[in-house]
N, C-alpha and C positions, 0 to 999 in steps of 0.2 A: 668569293665574298658574298655572292647572292645566296648560296646555300647556307652559310653561317648566319646571315641576317634573317633567314626564314626560320631557322631552328630556335634561336634565342627567344623570340616572343612566345613560342609554343611552350618552352620550358618554364617561362615566367608565369604563364596562365595556369599551367598544371600546379605549380607551387602555390599560387594564389588560391586556386580552388581547393587544394588540400588543406591549406590554412583555414579557409572558410568552413570546410567540413569538420575539421577538428574543433573549431570554435563553436560550431553548431551543436556538436555532440556534447562538449563540456557544458555549454549553457543549458542544454536540455537535461543533462545529468543533474546539475546543481539545482535547477528549477524543480525537477521531479522529486529528488531526495528531500528538499526542504519542505515542499508542499505535503508530501506523505507524512513526514514526521509531525508537522503541526496538525495534520488531520487525524492521525492515528493514535497519538498519545492520549490516553484516557477515553478512547473510543470503545465501542462495544467489542470489536475484535480483540482489542488489547486486554479487556477484562476476561474474555473467553479464554485466551491463552494463559493469563495469570492464574485464574481459578482452577483450570484443568491441570496445570502444571503442579499445583499443590496436592492434587489428589492422585495423579497418575505419573507414569514414567515421563520425565521431561522431554527426552529425545523423541518419543513417539508423538507427544503433543506438538512439539516444535515442527516435526516432519509433516504432520497432517495440516497444521495451520499454514506453514510456508508453501506447501504444494497448492493449497487453495488460493493463497494470496498471489503466488507466482502465476498461476493459471489466470486469475482474475486480471492481473496487470497486463499479461499478454493479450487477453481478449479486449481489454479497454484500449490498448495501443492500436490493435487492429481496427476497432470501431473508429478511433480518432483518425487513423491513417486513411481509412476509406473515404473520409470527407475531403481529402486532398484533391479529389477530382474536381471539386469546386475551386474556382480561382482563389489563390492564396490571400489576396487582399480582403476578400469577404470573410474567410474563416479566421483570419488574423484579428480583424476588428470585432467580429462576433465573440471570439474567445476572450478578447480583452474586456468586452462588456460583461461577459459571464464572470470573469475574475473579479471585476469591480462589484458585481452583485453579490458573489460569494463573500467577498471581503467585508462589505457593508453588513450583510446578514450575520456573519461571524462576530463582528464587533458589537452589533446590537445584542446578540445572544449573550456574549461574554459580559457586557456591561450590566445586563439584567440578572445574570446568574448570582446566586448566593455563593460565598466562599467554599461551602462544603458540597457544592453541586457535583454530581457524578456518583454519589452514594446510592441514589435511586437506581441508576443504570447498573451499578455493581450488584445490588440486591436482585434486580430483574434477571441478570445473567446467572447469578447463583441459583435462583429458582428454576431457570430453564435447564441448567446443568443437572440439578437435583432430579428434575422430571425425567431427563434422559437416563440418569443413573438408575432410577426405579424401573424404567423400561428395559434397561440392560440386565438388571437383576432378574426380572421376570423371564427374559430370554434365556438367561443362564440356567434358571430352574427348569425350564422346558427342555433345553438341550443337554442338560447334565453338566457335571463339573469339569468338562474337558477344556473349556475356554480359559485363556489367560488374559487377564486384563489389568490388574492393579499395578503392574510394574514392580511389585514387591518380590517377585520371584515365585517359582513353582517347582514342585518335585518332578513334574512330568516334563521330560526333555522335549523341546520343540526347536524347529529350525528357526534361525535368526530372522529370515525374511518374513516368516509368519507373524513375528512380533510387530512388524510395521504395517501389516494388512489386518491388524486386529480391530475389534469394534471401537477401541479408544481412538485409533488412528482415523477411522471412518467418521467417528463422532466429531473429532477436532476439525477434520476436513469439511464436513457438511455444515456444522455450526458456523465456522469462519466464512465459508463461501456464501452462505445465505445471509449472514450479517453484513458482508461486504457488498452484496449485490444492490445497486442503487444508492450506495453510500456516497458521502461527499468525496471521499478519496478516489472512488471509481469514476465519478463524473469529472473530477479535476484531471485525472489521468487521461481520459478521453479528450478533454479540452486541450491539454498540453500536447498530446500526440498530433492534434490537428494543426498546431502552429510551430512545434519544435521538431528536432531530429528524433524520429521514432525509436531508433536504437538507444539514444541517450536517455529517452523517457523510460524505456523498458528496463534498462540497467539501473538507472537512478531510482525508479519506483520499486524495483525488487530489492535493492540494497536498503532503501528506506524501510520497507516492510520487515526485512531481516533484522535491522537494528531495533525497531519497535517491538517485534514479536520476541526476539531474543531477550530483550530487557524485561518483558512481561514474564517470560518463562523462568528466567534466572531470579528476578526480584520478587515475583509473586505478589501476594497480598500487600506486603509492605510498600512497594512502589505504587500499587493501585490506590492505596489509601493516602499516600503522601503527595501524589500528583494533584496539582490544582487545575481542574478542568477549566475553570474560569480564566486563569492566567494563560493556559495553552490556547484557548479559544480566542482571546484578545490578541495574542501574538500571531495566531493564524490569520486573523482578519487583517492585521497590518501587513503580513507577508503577501496575501492575496492582492491587497490594494497596491502594494509595491510593484507587483508584476503588471497590474493594469496600468499603473502610472508610467512604468518603463516603456510602454508602447508609444507614448508621446514622443520619445526620443530615438526609438529604434525603427528603422524602415521594415515594412512587412517582408521584403525580400532578403534581409540580412541574415547571415548565419547559415546559408545553404549554398 
């Protein structure tokens, strides 16, 4: 009887910790995916993918952009996870304060925006890509006609893997990576990883980026022009404030 009474509590604790881990992962996943969607729709990286996909092979653009965003998400999660050496109670409430600040800022920005806001950023991205195109054309002239880039096909046979390491792939990767560095979605991923399950944040963030970038690549200019950056920003502000507000009801040690 003694043996059985000792085994039962251990089994119960294991079950309880497994449930808490699953809840922590799900909560982190939902938080990350929702924050990324409201941060990325109508953002600079969204416009980069949309405009490049109209000019070049969509798969190449998608692969370059997603590699950059996936790498950035993993780096951000690592940065956030590194802060877990600090006692959780501090990181939890600091991150909550940051969510509140981000939320208030987004709401203020959204309410001040004109309904057609976002067109300036769209034009800025178009100008940036045009400049890169001109540089690419100059490089082609210097290197000869051997390069393939337009995605429209070529008479010169090339290995499939070369198509993905093409200048357009590199351009999509570098433009997206540089646009994302220091962006709101990068900062929020770091903040989330400091307070939530890092695996859930990494998976949720990557899925969120996949959805936004995939939408940009498939829909192109039509979606870019129809998205109301003002509405998305206001919704984003509400989502951020909701995360900050939820901290009043959730213990810092819950979910782990």
